RODO-2510 file (C-alpha; in nm, 4 decimals, decimal comma):
residues 460
     n   res          X          Y          Z
     1     m     4,7658    18,7479    -1,0819
     2     r     4,5227    18,5171    -1,2549
     3     f     4,6307    18,2250    -1,0335
     4     r     4,5687    18,3984    -0,7020
     5     w     4,2133    18,2696    -0,6768
     6     w     4,3478    17,9150    -0,7089
     7     r     4,5864    17,9738    -0,4186
     8     a     4,3073    18,1241    -0,2099
     9     t     4,0787    17,8318    -0,2868
    10     v     4,3439    17,5750    -0,1978
    11     l     4,4356    17,7532     0,1255
    12     t     4,0698    17,7798     0,2229
    13     a     4,0136    17,4095     0,1554
    14     v     4,3246    17,3091     0,3508
    15     g     4,2219    17,5349     0,6375
    16     a     3,8729    17,3895     0,6442
    17     l     4,0068    17,0338     0,6465
    18     a     4,2460    17,1237     0,9269
    19     l     3,9627    17,2639     1,1354
    20     v     3,7521    16,9516     1,0790
    21     y     4,0521    16,7356     1,1667
    22     l     4,1144    16,9296     1,4866
    23     a     3,7445    16,9124     1,5695
    24     g     3,7632    16,5362     1,5361
    25     i     4,0610    16,5190     1,7716
    26     t     3,8773    16,7405     2,0204
    27     r     3,5649    16,5217     1,9944
    28     i     3,7627    16,2060     2,0662
    29     g     3,9662    16,3695     2,3409
    30     g     3,6514    16,4884     2,5131
    31     a     3,5071    16,1397     2,5111
    32     e     3,8241    15,9818     2,6492
    33     a     3,8477    16,2383     2,9283
    34     e     3,5189    16,1360     3,0906
    35     q     3,5293    15,9585     3,4276
    36     l     3,2396    15,7647     3,5776
    37     q     3,0793    15,9269     3,8792
    38     d     2,9571    15,7516     4,1907
    39     v     2,5920    15,6565     4,2216
    40     p     2,4438    15,7797     4,5517
    41     a     2,2915    15,5399     4,8036
    42     l     1,9806    15,6028     5,0117
    43     t     2,0154    15,5464     5,3861
    44     a     1,6540    15,6123     5,4868
    45     d     1,3064    15,5070     5,3726
    46     p     1,2021    15,7607     5,1041
    47     t     0,8261    15,6927     5,1364
    48     a     0,7397    16,0101     5,3281
    49     e     0,9591    16,2286     5,1058
    50     l     0,8049    16,0798     4,7920
    51     a     0,4552    16,1439     4,9256
    52     a     0,5455    16,5076     4,9947
    53     i     0,6819    16,5490     4,6409
    54     r     0,3598    16,4035     4,5005
    55     d     0,1525    16,6423     4,7102
    56     g     0,3361    16,9383     4,5620
    57     a     0,3200    16,8187     4,2002
    58     p     0,0405    16,8822     3,9455
    59     v    -0,0553    16,5145     3,9260
    60     s    -0,3823    16,3330     3,9767
    61     g    -0,4257    15,9632     4,0390
    62     a    -0,3772    15,7258     4,3293
    63     d    -0,1182    15,5171     4,1458
    64     p     0,1606    15,6014     3,9001
    65     a    -0,0106    15,4405     3,5992
    66     t    -0,3248    15,6495     3,6466
    67     a    -0,1195    15,9635     3,7049
    68     l     0,0823    15,8953     3,3911
    69     e    -0,2269    15,8634     3,1728
    70     a    -0,3771    16,1809     3,3172
    71     a    -0,0581    16,3798     3,2678
    72     a    -0,0051    16,2475     2,9135
    73     a    -0,3568    16,3625     2,8232
    74     d    -0,2852    16,7209     2,9344
    75     p     0,0066    16,8958     2,7597
    76     a     0,0182    17,1678     3,0256
    77     t     0,0579    16,9131     3,3039
    78     a     0,3151    16,7192     3,1015
    79     a     0,5102    17,0407     3,0454
    80     a     0,5026    17,1285     3,4159
    81     l     0,6283    16,7827     3,5113
    82     a     0,8969    16,7865     3,2421
    83     a     1,0225    17,1177     3,3819
    84     a     1,0410    16,9849     3,7395
    85     e     1,3898    16,9367     3,8796
    86     p     1,4775    16,7391     4,1909
    87     s     1,6381    16,9214     4,4792
    88     a     1,8024    16,8373     4,8092
    89     d     1,5373    17,0640     4,9636
    90     t     1,2909    16,7724     4,9583
    91     g     1,5331    16,5364     5,1310
    92     e     1,7712    16,2508     5,0559
    93     l     1,5791    16,1170     4,7556
    94     g     1,5684    16,4584     4,5906
    95     a     1,9404    16,5047     4,6527
    96     a     2,0168    16,1644     4,5013
    97     l     1,8124    16,2370     4,1895
    98     a     1,9744    16,5781     4,1534
    99     s     2,3152    16,4100     4,1729
   100     l     2,2198    16,1559     3,9064
   101     q     2,0890    16,4341     3,6833
   102     s     2,4012    16,6478     3,7213
   103     a     2,6201    16,3540     3,6175
   104     e     2,4735    16,3905     3,2656
   105     g     2,4931    16,0198     3,1923
   106     d     2,8519    15,9783     3,3125
   107     l     2,7474    15,6852     3,5311
   108     d     2,7735    15,3081     3,5432
   109     p     2,4283    15,1992     3,4174
   110     v     2,4438    14,8762     3,6167
   111     e     2,4931    15,0720     3,9387
   112     v     2,2137    15,3125     3,8464
   113     n     1,9821    15,0190     3,7874
   114     a     2,0728    14,8795     4,1295
   115     f     1,9771    15,2161     4,2818
   116     f     1,6262    15,1901     4,1365
   117     t     1,5973    14,8206     4,2203
   118     d     1,6662    14,9039     4,5838
   119     l     1,4156    15,1883     4,5650
   120     g     1,1379    14,9574     4,4434
   121     a     0,9089    14,9317     4,1409
   122     e     0,6273    15,1631     4,2521
   123     p     0,8484    15,4504     4,3781
   124     t     1,0464    15,4252     4,0524
   125     a     0,7251    15,4452     3,8493
   126     w     0,6240    15,7548     4,0482
   127     l     0,9595    15,9212     3,9791
   128     a     0,9090    15,8641     3,6057
   129     v     0,5933    16,0752     3,6354
   130     l     0,7199    16,3345     3,8826
   131     y     1,0615    16,3933     3,7206
   132     p     1,0304    16,2656     3,3634
   133     s     1,3175    16,4753     3,2271
   134     v     1,5531    16,3102     3,4765
   135     v     1,4406    15,9495     3,4359
   136     a     1,3922    15,9700     3,0574
   137     e     1,7614    16,0290     2,9853
   138     l     1,9161    15,8297     3,2692
   139     p     2,1230    15,5288     3,1585
   140     g     2,0494    15,2362     3,3881
   141     a     1,7020    15,3515     3,4889
   142     p     1,4544    15,0654     3,4359
   143     f     1,3380    15,0594     3,0763
   144     d     0,9684    15,0681     3,1657
   145     a     1,0265    15,3843     3,3691
   146     r     1,2224    15,5464     3,0867
   147     i     0,9515    15,4630     2,8334
   148     a     0,6870    15,6143     3,0626
   149     a     0,8963    15,9259     3,1270
   150     n     0,9557    15,9783     2,7567
   151     r     0,5795    15,9810     2,6940
   152     l     0,5628    16,2967     2,9039
   153     v     0,8779    16,4422     2,7479
   154     l     0,7232    16,3869     2,4046
   155     e     0,4011    16,5640     2,5046
   156     a     0,5906    16,8556     2,6579
   157     t     0,8358    16,9077     2,3721
   158     t     0,5631    16,8774     2,1085
   159     a     0,3645    17,1516     2,2796
   160     a     0,6780    17,3636     2,3283
   161     s     0,7595    17,3402     1,9568
   162     t     0,4605    17,5633     1,8783
   163     a     0,6104    17,8613     2,0627
   164     y     0,8337    18,1230     1,9041
   165     a     1,1877    18,0915     2,0400
   166     s     1,2423    18,4676     2,0400
   167     p     1,1259    18,7812     2,2212
   168     e     0,7555    18,8422     2,1814
   169     r     0,6557    19,0625     1,8923
   170     p     0,3165    19,2215     1,8197
   171     w     0,2611    18,9789     1,5355
   172     t     0,3494    18,6726     1,7481
   173     a     0,1484    18,7551     2,0622
   174     d    -0,1483    18,5396     1,9639
   175     a     0,0252    18,3222     1,7058
   176     e     0,1632    17,9708     1,7232
   177     r     0,3954    17,7785     1,5014
   178     p     0,2788    17,4382     1,3792
   179     a     0,4027    17,1650     1,6116
   180     r     0,6988    16,9642     1,4845
   181     a     0,5496    16,7086     1,2490
   182     e     0,7780    16,4210     1,3472
   183     l     0,6799    16,4663     1,7128
   184     t     0,3084    16,5178     1,6489
   185     a     0,2975    16,1911     1,4549
   186     l     0,4109    16,0037     1,7670
   187     i     0,1426    16,1385     2,0006
   188     g    -0,1044    15,8671     2,1000
   189     t     0,0982    15,5852     1,9435
   190     d     0,2429    15,2849     2,1230
   191     r     0,6022    15,3708     2,0255
   192     q     0,8497    15,2995     2,3081
   193     f     1,1431    15,5350     2,3602
   194     l     1,4270    15,4744     2,6013
   195     y     1,5711    15,8086     2,4979
   196     l     1,4196    16,0943     2,2996
   197     d     1,6045    16,4225     2,2626
   198     p     1,4409    16,6489     2,0026
   199     y     1,7139    16,9113     2,0476
   200     n     2,0312    16,7099     1,9851
   201     n     2,1980    16,7196     1,6419
   202     a     2,1435    17,0947     1,6065
   203     g     1,7712    17,0570     1,6711
   204     d     1,7151    16,7545     1,4482
   205     g     1,6997    16,5147     1,7413
   206     s     1,8224    16,1703     1,8457
   207     w     1,6620    15,8623     1,9978
   208     i     1,6661    15,5045     2,1269
   209     e     1,3514    15,3063     2,0469
   210     v     1,2331    14,9603     2,1482
   211     v     1,0421    14,7662     1,8827
   212     g     0,8803    14,4572     2,0293
   213     d     0,8661    14,3332     2,3883
   214     l     1,1958    14,3157     2,5766
   215     h     1,0261    14,1288     2,8616
   216     t     0,9198    13,8289     2,6563
   217     a     1,1483    13,8218     2,3514
   218     e     1,3706    13,5161     2,3217
   219     n     1,6246    13,7129     2,1166
   220     v     1,7224    14,0797     2,1322
   221     a     1,9133    14,2896     1,8791
   222     v     2,0452    14,6447     1,8701
   223     l     2,0209    14,8049     1,5258
   224     v     2,2402    15,1102     1,4647
   225     p     2,1178    15,3156     1,1642
   226     g     2,3180    15,4626     0,8801
   227     g     2,3909    15,8312     0,8229
   228     s     2,1400    16,1114     0,8814
   229     a     1,9804    15,9203     1,1696
   230     v     1,7897    16,2129     1,3201
   231     l     1,4245    16,2624     1,4136
   232     s     1,3625    16,5092     1,1320
   233     s     1,4955    16,2705     0,8661
   234     e     1,2912    16,0060     0,6881
   235     n     1,5421    15,7591     0,8344
   236     f     1,3635    15,7927     1,1686
   237     e     1,0534    15,6188     1,0350
   238     l     1,2462    15,4038     0,7910
   239     y     1,4518    15,2240     1,0554
   240     y     1,1409    15,1765     1,2680
   241     n     0,9744    15,0114     0,9679
   242     r     1,2774    14,7930     0,9073
   243     a     1,3003    14,6824     1,2693
   244     k     0,9259    14,6198     1,2851
   245     s     0,9347    14,4013     0,9747
   246     f     1,1754    14,1631     1,1510
   247     v     0,9933    14,1774     1,4852
   248     d     0,6536    14,1094     1,3267
   249     a     0,7910    13,8180     1,1273
   250     a     0,9478    13,6653     1,4388
   251     d     0,6057    13,6463     1,6077
   252     g     0,7190    13,7439     1,9567
   253     e     1,0600    13,5767     1,9480
   254     l     1,2516    13,8986     1,8750
   255     a     1,2778    14,2535     2,0060
   256     i     1,4961    14,5184     1,8410
   257     v     1,6362    14,8342     1,9935
   258     v     1,7021    15,1034     1,7318
   259     w     1,9949    15,2985     1,8759
   260     a     2,0696    15,6504     1,7481
   261     a     2,1607    15,8261     2,0722
   262     a     2,4573    16,0331     1,9573
   263     s     2,5592    16,3193     1,7355
   264     w     2,5118    16,1836     1,3847
   265     p     2,6830    16,2759     1,0585
   266     s     2,4939    16,3564     0,7424
   267     g     2,6313    16,3086     0,3919
   268     w     2,9346    16,1274     0,2585
   269     v     3,1843    16,3936     0,3688
   270     e     3,0865    16,3927     0,7364
   271     e     3,0339    16,0167     0,7361
   272     s     3,3892    15,9602     0,6130
   273     w     3,5337    16,1132     0,9316
   274     a     3,5970    15,8598     1,2062
   275     s     3,5441    16,0908     1,5030
   276     w     3,1641    16,0706     1,4842
   277     s     3,1659    15,6922     1,4973
   278     q     3,4311    15,6760     1,7676
   279     v     3,2373    15,8960     2,0089
   280     a     2,9078    15,7205     1,9288
   281     a     3,0760    15,3818     1,9754
   282     e     3,1750    15,4602     2,3324
   283     s     2,8152    15,5493     2,4221
   284     l     2,6866    15,2419     2,2404
   285     a     2,9273    15,0142     2,4256
   286     s     2,8029    15,1511     2,7570
   287     f     2,4412    15,1009     2,6480
   288     t     2,5018    14,7324     2,5744
   289     f     2,5888    14,6766     2,9411
   290     d     2,2685    14,8539     3,0426
   291     l     2,0716    14,6380     2,8000
   292     r     2,2383    14,3140     2,9038
   293     n     2,1766    14,3909     3,2695
   294     q     1,8053    14,4478     3,2064
   295     i     1,7318    14,1588     2,9673
   296     g     1,9430    13,9021     3,1536
   297     e     2,2444    13,6892     3,0738
   298     d     2,0532    13,4113     2,8993
   299     t     1,8932    13,6179     2,6213
   300     p     2,1042    13,6110     2,3011
   301     l     2,2068    13,9654     2,2076
   302     t     2,3031    14,0700     1,8537
   303     l     2,4683    14,4005     1,7704
   304     a     2,3869    14,5056     1,4127
   305     g     2,4827    14,8149     1,2165
   306     h     2,3792    14,9358     0,8720
   307     s     2,6083    15,1497     0,6551
   308     y     2,7640    15,4160     0,8817
   309     g     2,6125    15,2233     1,1733
   310     g     2,8503    14,9396     1,0872
   311     a     3,1424    15,1709     1,1568
   312     v     2,9879    15,2488     1,4965
   313     i     2,9385    14,8869     1,6024
   314     g     3,2828    14,8008     1,4661
   315     y     3,4593    15,0631     1,6726
   316     a     3,2413    14,9742     1,9721
   317     e     3,4089    14,6320     1,9669
   318     t     3,7419    14,7966     2,0442
   319     h     3,5827    14,8735     2,3833
   320     e     3,4345    14,6205     2,6219
   321     v     3,0919    14,5486     2,4767
   322     e     2,8063    14,3109     2,5597
   323     a     2,7050    14,1156     2,2494
   324     d     2,6916    13,7494     2,1589
   325     q     2,7339    13,8156     1,7872
   326     i     2,7863    14,1016     1,5424
   327     l     2,6101    14,1708     1,2116
   328     h     2,7422    14,4226     0,9571
   329     i     2,4685    14,5197     0,7088
   330     a     2,6118    14,6967     0,4014
   331     s     2,8624    14,8282     0,6518
   332     a     3,1086    15,1119     0,6010
   333     g     3,3789    14,9125     0,7798
   334     m     3,4931    14,7202     1,0843
   335     g     3,5808    15,0391     1,2742
   336     n     3,8508    15,3002     1,2351
   337     e     4,1990    15,1514     1,2898
   338     v     4,0559    14,7977     1,2897
   339     y     4,2300    14,5712     1,0382
   340     s     4,2496    14,2429     1,2303
   341     p     4,0379    14,0551     1,4857
   342     e     4,3251    14,1214     1,7251
   343     d     4,2174    14,4869     1,7297
   344     y     3,9002    14,3848     1,9145
   345     t     3,8634    14,3076     2,2832
   346     e     3,7051    13,9737     2,1830
   347     p     3,8672    13,8555     1,8578
   348     c     3,6613    13,5348     1,8363
   349     r     3,3116    13,6773     1,8771
   350     p     3,0919    13,5457     1,5891
   351     r     3,0566    13,8020     1,3120
   352     y     2,8433    13,8204     0,9972
   353     s     2,8415    14,0591     0,7030
   354     i     2,6052    14,1179     0,4128
   355     t     2,6792    14,3497     0,1198
   356     a     2,5164    14,3134    -0,2210
   357     p     2,7150    14,3274    -0,5468
   358     g     2,7391    14,6825    -0,6781
   359     d     2,6438    14,8487    -0,3495
   360     p     2,8193    15,1892    -0,3550
   361     i     2,9314    15,1338     0,0063
   362     s     3,1979    14,9066    -0,1421
   363     y     3,3887    15,2156    -0,2576
   364     v     3,4626    15,3139     0,1030
   365     q     3,5014    14,9704     0,2598
   366     g     3,8584    14,8778     0,3466
   367     m     4,0188    15,2139     0,2698
   368     p     4,3890    15,2442     0,3626
   369     y     4,4592    15,3788     0,7089
   370     v     4,4601    15,7561     0,7459
   371     p     4,4261    15,9022     1,0977
   372     l     4,0652    16,0053     1,1657
   373     l     3,9513    15,9094     0,8155
   374     g     3,7693    15,5965     0,7052
   375     h     3,6288    15,3041     0,8949
   376     g     3,8836    15,0256     0,8843
   377     a     3,8765    14,6897     0,7128
   378     d     3,6209    14,5667     0,4597
   379     p     3,3668    14,3560     0,6545
   380     d     3,3240    14,1171     0,3619
   381     d     3,6962    14,0295     0,3604
   382     f     3,7567    14,0343     0,7354
   383     p     3,9092    13,7111     0,8715
   384     g     3,6535    13,4911     1,0450
   385     v     3,3465    13,6808     0,9204
   386     q     3,0678    13,4801     0,7567
   387     n     2,9206    13,6506     0,4504
   388     l     2,5452    13,6195     0,3978
   389     a     2,3892    13,5610     0,0563
   390     t     2,1868    13,8512    -0,0826
   391     g     1,9903    13,6626    -0,3506
   392     k     1,6722    13,8144    -0,4910
   393     l     1,3755    14,0251    -0,3881
   394     s     1,0463    13,8519    -0,3155
   395     d     0,8180    13,7748    -0,6107
   396     a     0,5117    13,7203    -0,3895
   397     p     0,2051    13,9180    -0,5074
   398     g     0,1833    14,1236    -0,1881
   399     a     0,5560    14,1893    -0,1478
   400     v     0,6527    14,5452    -0,0493
   401     d     0,9651    14,7525     0,0046
   402     d     1,0729    14,9046     0,3368
   403     y     0,8306    15,1955     0,2851
   404     g     0,5398    14,9538     0,2365
   405     l     0,5144    15,0171    -0,1387
   406     s     0,4322    14,7318    -0,3750
   407     l     0,7294    14,5694    -0,5489
   408     a     0,5082    14,4559    -0,8338
   409     e     0,3908    14,8095    -0,9047
   410     q     0,7531    14,9237    -0,9094
   411     g     0,8558    14,6434    -1,1447
   412     l     1,0905    14,4951    -0,8846
   413     s     0,9351    14,1541    -0,8135
   414     g     1,1995    13,8828    -0,8068
   415     k     1,4796    14,1251    -0,8971
   416     t     1,8367    14,0281    -0,8048
   417     v     1,9588    14,2364    -0,5107
   418     e     2,2452    14,4295    -0,6643
   419     g     2,3513    14,7758    -0,7771
   420     v     2,3045    15,1223    -0,6311
   421     h     1,9663    15,0528    -0,4726
   422     s     2,0817    14,7318    -0,3058
   423     h     2,2018    14,9409    -0,0110
   424     s     1,8365    14,9571     0,0943
   425     e     1,6981    14,6539    -0,0915
   426     i     1,8601    14,4155     0,1570
   427     f     1,5913    14,5354     0,4014
   428     y     1,2965    14,4611     0,1714
   429     p     1,0752    14,2091     0,3563
   430     e     1,0812    13,8457     0,2438
   431     s     1,3809    13,9002     0,0138
   432     d     1,6620    13,6460     0,0420
   433     a     1,8822    13,9090     0,2063
   434     w     1,6097    14,0051     0,4554
   435     n     1,5460    13,6389     0,5395
   436     n     1,9146    13,5787     0,6069
   437     i     1,9363    13,8853     0,8307
   438     l     1,6299    13,7622     1,0218
   439     k     1,7864    13,4197     1,0699
   440     v     2,0967    13,5767     1,2231
   441     l     1,8827    13,7905     1,4560
   442     l     1,6986    13,4741     1,5638
   443     n     2,0270    13,2846     1,6074
   444     e     1,9384    13,0440     1,3289
   445     a     2,1639    12,9245     1,0469
   446     p     2,1514    13,1763     0,7568
   447     g     2,2213    13,1188     0,3891
   448     l     2,5854    13,1981     0,3175
   449     a     2,7410    13,3561     0,0103
   450     d     2,9587    13,1484    -0,2195
   451     e     3,2694    13,3517    -0,1387
   452     q     3,3887    13,3660     0,2217
   453     p     3,6852    13,5334     0,3940
   454     e     3,9651    13,3210     0,5301
   455     a     3,9200    13,1779     0,8762
   456     y     4,0948    13,3459     1,1671
   457     a     4,3333    13,0741     1,2822
   458     p     4,3323    13,1457     1,6584
   459     c     3,9532    13,1042     1,6609
   460     a     3,9186    12,8138     1,4177
***
C-alpha cells in the first residue's frame, strides 16, 4: 500500500511525457502538411478601386505618409484601420487582398513581393495604412510597408489592452486596465517591426524587428534569440540591445533582423524538445528567402542563433535556406538529427561557433540521438566549423554589459569570459567575444580559438 503513490507518480510522469511527445509529433506533422497557395494577379488598374476604399476609410491626408502619421497619432483611428478587412465587394484589389489574408502566410514570399511590385510603391503604401492588419503580417510584402502597418497595429493593440476581456460588470463600466507595459514603451519610438503579434505565445507575443537600415547596410544578419523570446520577457529588450550594440559599432555597415516569429519555448524542459525548433526553423527558412529577395543577391547575409536559437538556425539548414554563412553563439546544437554536414542541404556553407569555457549550454550540446529530444551535434566539435576565441571582457573605463550597466561597478572589468555567466557575457560590448562576433557579421576575419574541429574533407 505504501508504494502506491510511487506507482501513481511514475504513471503520471510517463503519461505527461507521452502527451508532450505526441504534441511534438502533431506540431511537426502540422508544419509538414502545409502547401503553398497561389498568389492572385490583378488584371485591371486598381486606381479607382483604391480611391473608393480611401474615401470610405477614416483617414486624413493627401498622401500615404501624411495619412500614416495622422492615424498613428489617434488610437481610435488606428484601431478602426486595424479592424478593417478587405473584401471582394470593393473589387479585384479587395478580393486579392482578402485571398492573401486568408492564406495565413502559406505563400511564396517572393511571389507576394512581385504582386506588390506590380501594384506600385504608392498604392502599396496606401494599403499599409488602409489594411494594416493584412500587410503587417504578410510575408513578402515590402518591408517598408510592413513597418508602417505595424505602427498602426502597435497603436491599436496597445489601446485594446486597456479593455477588460470579459462581459461588462458594474465595477468595470468606467474602468480601464493599464496598457501593456511592453507595448506602451514602444509608442513614439523609431523601432521597426516586420511582424508584431502581441497575442501569440499564449498572449506573451512574438516579433521580427529590424535594427539598422536594410536599404543602405553593406552586411545583413538575422539573429535568432534564445529561449523565452516573447514580448513580455526581458529578452525582448535584451536582444534589441545586443543587436543595436553591433549595428552602432558598425557605423552603417550592418543591419540586423531579430527574428522571433514563432511559438517559443520557455525553460530547460520545453527547450529540450526538438519540435519547437523544427517548426520555427521552417518559418525561418522561408523568411530568409523573403529577406534575400528584398536586400538583393549581392548583400552578404549571415544567419546567427544564440542558445536555443542555434537549434533553430541549425535545423533551418536542413531546409533550403538563404544565407552566406552561419554563426552559432553559445548554441544548443546544430539541429535535431544533424550529426554531419551531409545532413544539411549545403554541407560546405561557412560556419562559425563560439562557446565560452564553463558555459552551462555545454551540458546539452551534442546529446545522443533520441527522437524529438535534443538539438543534434555539438557546434564546437562539428566538422568544418571555425571556433571563435572568447577571450576577456573589456577593461575600458566606460565598458558596460548588455543591459548598459558598468562593468567596473560590477567588478567585471577585464574578466575572462568563462563560467555560468559567460552564456550572456559573450554579448558584452567590446569584449573579445563580442568583437569576434562583430567581425563575422561584417564578413571580416575573426580571432579563432586554439582548438578547432577537424576539417570536413569534401569541402576542404
